[in-house]
Wavefront OBJ file of the C-alpha trace (Angstrom):
o trace
v -16.700 -31.885 -67.790
v -18.129 -28.537 -66.493
v -18.681 -28.454 -62.665
v -22.195 -28.085 -61.484
v -22.668 -24.438 -59.856
v -23.912 -23.920 -56.579
v -27.216 -23.196 -56.340
v -27.906 -19.861 -55.239
v -31.264 -19.538 -52.850
v -33.646 -16.590 -53.156
v -34.176 -14.954 -50.254
v -37.634 -13.369 -49.743
v -38.067 -9.907 -51.309
v -34.452 -10.144 -52.583
v -32.944 -8.921 -49.491
v -29.575 -10.500 -48.368
v -29.817 -12.035 -44.861
v -28.620 -9.919 -41.805
v -25.456 -10.703 -40.206
v -26.334 -11.625 -36.606
v -26.103 -8.665 -34.138
v -23.129 -8.335 -31.825
v -23.310 -8.090 -28.342
v -23.383 -4.671 -26.772
v -20.267 -3.964 -24.915
v -20.231 -3.495 -21.373
v -21.320 -0.164 -20.182
v -18.479 0.899 -18.405
v -15.168 -1.269 -19.618
v -16.652 -0.592 -23.483
v -13.673 -1.897 -25.635
v -10.502 0.145 -23.608
v -8.142 -2.459 -22.465
v -6.966 -0.259 -19.728
v -10.387 -0.327 -18.257
v -10.807 -3.932 -18.727
v -7.430 -4.312 -17.024
v -8.693 -2.652 -13.872
v -11.867 -4.432 -13.649
v -10.136 -7.487 -14.029
v -7.683 -6.689 -11.223
v -10.617 -5.243 -8.529
v -12.271 -8.640 -9.428
v -9.411 -10.710 -8.524
v -8.708 -8.769 -5.308
v -12.513 -8.498 -3.951
v -12.841 -12.113 -4.487
v -9.785 -13.266 -2.668
v -10.499 -13.964 1.184
v -7.306 -13.234 1.880
v -7.229 -10.031 0.436
v -10.124 -8.998 3.129
v -8.432 -10.451 5.739
v -4.974 -8.869 5.029
v -7.093 -5.632 4.872
v -9.018 -5.884 8.111
v -5.749 -7.258 9.702
v -3.781 -3.911 8.814
v -7.025 -1.649 10.053
v -7.029 -3.853 13.151
v -3.600 -4.160 13.965
v -2.349 -0.629 13.309
v -5.310 0.591 15.562
v -4.656 -1.671 18.332
v -1.301 -1.362 18.412
v -1.902 2.785 18.391
v -4.326 2.303 21.182
v -2.069 0.436 23.299
v 0.579 2.789 22.869
v -1.492 5.584 23.962
v -2.765 3.815 27.029
v 0.746 2.859 28.042
v 2.136 6.610 28.862
v 0.950 9.005 31.403
v 2.271 12.185 32.650
v 2.808 10.862 36.248
v 6.047 9.525 35.080
v 7.493 12.694 34.463
v 8.566 15.453 36.755
v 6.197 17.849 35.102
v 3.270 17.280 32.312
v 5.444 19.700 30.267
v 8.467 17.884 30.900
v 7.170 14.497 29.404
v 7.964 16.291 25.655
v 5.710 13.684 24.281
v 4.990 13.578 20.435
v 1.243 12.595 20.786
v 0.501 12.083 17.312
v 3.658 10.075 16.593
v 2.582 8.008 19.750
v -1.029 7.636 18.312
v 0.469 6.295 15.237
v 2.634 3.679 16.435
v 0.272 0.979 15.005
v 2.045 1.943 11.244
v 5.063 0.313 12.234
v 3.010 -3.249 12.437
v 0.564 -2.256 9.858
v 3.250 -2.153 6.950
v 3.608 -6.024 7.395
v 0.255 -6.715 6.398
v 0.447 -4.363 3.506
v 3.524 -5.822 2.263
v 2.349 -9.160 2.236
v -1.047 -8.165 0.410
v 1.134 -6.472 -2.272
v 3.491 -9.268 -2.448
v 0.203 -11.761 -2.903
v -1.479 -9.575 -5.455
v 1.272 -10.659 -8.119
v 3.265 -13.353 -6.801
v 0.045 -15.485 -5.829
v -0.480 -15.693 -9.519
v 2.782 -16.898 -10.307
v 2.061 -19.370 -7.727
v -1.033 -21.056 -9.416
v -0.185 -20.164 -12.740
v -3.083 -18.230 -13.446
v -0.724 -15.377 -14.646
v -0.498 -17.000 -18.179
v -4.320 -16.849 -18.243
v -3.833 -12.966 -17.325
v -1.357 -12.146 -19.968
v -3.366 -14.222 -22.574
v -6.659 -12.035 -21.886
v -4.156 -8.630 -21.449
v -1.258 -9.009 -23.426
v 0.054 -5.451 -22.525
v 2.095 -6.233 -19.369
v 2.657 -2.953 -18.585
v -1.092 -2.610 -18.410
v -1.561 -5.540 -15.969
v 1.086 -4.131 -13.618
v -0.132 -0.571 -13.614
v -3.475 -2.066 -13.233
v -2.421 -4.106 -9.933
v -0.475 -1.296 -8.585
v -3.721 1.377 -8.784
v -6.187 -1.313 -7.397
v -3.731 -2.522 -4.695
v -3.146 1.957 -3.890
v -6.743 2.247 -3.682
v -7.614 -0.724 -1.458
v -4.490 -0.051 0.762
v -5.288 3.751 1.114
v -8.657 3.038 2.213
v -7.664 0.608 4.740
v -4.816 2.369 6.029
v -6.767 5.661 6.022
v -9.470 4.110 8.305
v -7.167 2.631 10.676
v -5.130 5.882 11.057
v -8.248 8.032 11.459
v -9.624 5.496 14.428
v -5.988 5.618 15.891
v -5.955 9.506 16.147
v -9.891 9.664 17.464
v -9.211 7.229 20.501
v -5.980 8.696 20.883
v -8.194 12.334 21.280
v -10.582 10.499 23.923
v -7.667 8.555 26.003
v -4.736 10.999 25.967
v -6.604 13.901 28.159
v -7.239 11.059 30.867
v -3.313 9.889 31.158
v -2.368 13.875 31.878
v -2.016 15.262 28.487
v -4.614 17.998 28.360
v -4.438 21.214 26.364
v -3.587 23.055 29.955
v -0.695 20.908 30.259
v 0.905 22.215 26.522
v -0.938 19.074 24.548
v -3.672 20.228 22.480
v -6.348 17.749 21.289
v -5.688 15.957 18.154
v -7.180 17.436 15.538
v -6.908 17.307 11.683
v -7.321 20.793 11.594
v -3.857 20.993 12.846
v -1.509 21.256 10.061
v 1.214 18.918 11.428
v -1.274 16.169 12.520
v -2.853 16.367 9.184
v 0.512 15.788 7.410
v 1.040 13.266 9.687
v -2.000 11.407 9.017
v -2.028 11.652 5.181
v 2.176 10.993 5.320
v 1.414 7.505 7.351
v -1.552 6.728 4.685
v 1.016 7.229 1.478
v 3.692 5.465 4.032
v 1.645 1.974 3.829
v 0.699 2.568 0.007
v 4.256 2.912 -0.733
v 4.986 -0.061 1.143
v 2.233 -2.112 -0.529
v 3.542 -1.023 -3.665
v 7.292 -2.156 -2.615
v 5.628 -5.853 -1.783
v 4.249 -5.738 -5.253
v 7.367 -4.391 -7.163
v 9.320 -7.521 -5.037
v 6.709 -10.087 -6.607
v 7.459 -8.938 -10.022
v 11.183 -9.011 -9.952
v 11.360 -12.269 -7.839
v 8.042 -14.192 -9.206
v 7.635 -15.874 -5.901
v 5.444 -14.813 -2.921
v 7.564 -16.484 0.001
v 10.726 -14.611 -1.283
v 9.102 -11.473 -1.911
v 7.640 -11.213 1.692
v 10.995 -12.714 3.110
v 12.880 -9.867 1.299
v 10.435 -7.198 2.078
v 10.058 -8.440 5.895
v 13.876 -7.986 6.108
v 13.934 -4.598 4.768
v 10.804 -3.443 7.066
v 12.392 -5.208 10.202
v 15.853 -6.071 10.108
v 17.340 -2.863 8.457
v 16.008 -0.792 11.262
v 17.275 -3.240 13.744
v 20.867 -3.062 12.492
v 20.782 0.845 12.867
v 20.009 -0.044 16.642
v 22.652 -2.713 17.119
v 25.482 -0.658 15.580
v 28.210 0.944 17.475
v 28.905 3.739 15.230
v 26.933 6.812 15.606
v 27.751 7.821 11.877
v 26.377 4.575 10.258
v 23.517 4.867 12.633
v 22.683 8.243 11.215
v 23.134 7.223 7.710
v 20.904 3.968 8.051
v 18.165 5.985 9.895
v 18.583 8.839 7.001
v 18.719 6.838 3.899
v 17.232 3.309 4.540
v 13.342 3.146 3.453
v 11.815 2.508 6.833
v 13.218 4.848 9.538
v 13.367 7.204 6.709
v 9.703 6.904 5.774
v 8.292 6.339 9.334
v 9.561 10.219 10.045
v 6.403 11.422 8.432
v 4.492 10.596 11.493
v 6.535 13.004 13.907
v 5.528 16.438 14.731
v 7.817 17.652 17.349
v 11.456 18.058 17.647
v 11.657 17.926 13.872
v 15.250 19.504 13.859
v 16.560 16.708 16.026
v 15.313 13.908 13.420
v 17.988 12.618 10.989
v 15.849 13.343 7.903
v 12.691 15.462 7.719
v 9.094 14.102 7.330
v 8.671 14.572 3.618
v 12.108 13.895 2.752
v 11.908 11.085 4.431
v 8.757 10.166 2.720
v 10.658 10.547 -0.362
v 13.603 8.336 0.390
v 10.787 5.484 0.975
v 9.055 6.411 -2.528
v 12.101 6.232 -4.392
v 12.932 2.687 -3.066
v 8.996 1.632 -3.651
v 8.736 2.789 -6.886
v 12.223 2.078 -8.177
v 11.676 -1.582 -7.065
v 8.324 -1.597 -8.909
v 9.695 0.003 -11.962
v 12.805 -2.682 -11.947
v 10.224 -5.170 -11.483
v 8.082 -3.913 -13.934
v 10.911 -3.754 -16.843
v 12.017 -7.765 -16.002
v 7.958 -8.554 -15.954
v 7.608 -7.061 -19.323
v 10.623 -8.797 -20.883
v 10.424 -12.392 -19.737
v 8.510 -15.525 -20.027
v 5.669 -15.844 -17.280
l 1 2 3 4 5 6 7 8 9 10 11 12 13 14 15 16 17 18 19 20 21 22 23 24 25 26 27 28 29 30 31 32 33 34 35 36 37 38 39 40 41 42 43 44 45 46 47 48 49 50 51 52 53 54 55 56 57 58 59 60 61 62 63 64 65 66 67 68 69 70 71 72 73 74 75 76 77 78 79 80 81 82 83 84 85 86 87 88 89 90 91 92 93 94 95 96 97 98 99 100 101 102 103 104 105 106 107 108 109 110 111 112 113 114 115 116 117 118 119 120 121 122 123 124 125 126 127 128 129 130 131 132 133 134 135 136 137 138 139 140 141 142 143 144 145 146 147 148 149 150 151 152 153 154 155 156 157 158 159 160 161 162 163 164 165 166 167 168 169 170 171 172 173 174 175 176 177 178 179 180 181 182 183 184 185 186 187 188 189 190 191 192 193 194 195 196 197 198 199 200 201 202 203 204 205 206 207 208 209 210 211 212 213 214 215 216 217 218 219 220 221 222 223 224 225 226 227 228 229 230 231 232 233 234 235 236 237 238 239 240 241 242 243 244 245 246 247 248 249 250 251 252 253 254 255 256 257 258 259 260 261 262 263 264 265 266 267 268 269 270 271 272 273 274 275 276 277 278 279 280 281 282 283 284 285 286 287 288 289 290 291 292 293 294 295
């Protein structure tokens, strides 16, 4: 028996049916996976209340501690105003020491929170290239941290410029008004902003390496605060000098100094380079492990 052939229906005017139109690509994202990944990470960051709270805390703590520091000193405590030898720029940026904790937590949560909730699997399903995911997280995190850190540092310097003359630190006494037109002040401001960005990336790298927010935050806070405390507790001047020269935070925070640079264990830019080596090294190792193991 012969099989019946399917009946072909003729279309009007002998034309074949047109395929359904495809949706137009996003005007910004298009089909580029890197842009899609950046957009996704930015959406995650701005829709999480914890991100905004941590960024606001970074600004508030950095500004508050710096303002308290400049308000607590006076030339009346010295034999003369010139005898104080106060580094007023470093004093105004004292808050960086506390602001580093909040940016570290922000960096750790940007990766660790996804492991905690299991949404990392959804992320990797949408964007299978793990290197792209981690690079996008780092870029968005660095941009957000840089804006918050820059705002806090500019506010701290502006407030110190207003407060310090009333505490006796006047141009006549040898303490020029703080200004970004002064090269050392500009270097300290930009370097402190970079310092906070690198610490946020350190938190991201630890979270990628340890796959747990609590472990990454605990380890990071130990690096930030316990290691510098050890340098103060050590009785050996040699080991204290080594820790201040090669530990990430004492070395990185040297970028704030603008006076007596020859007496520092390490210079401002080399010190920031040490911090960058630690932060980017941990991020690269964490990224290598992240690309090779299961989510």
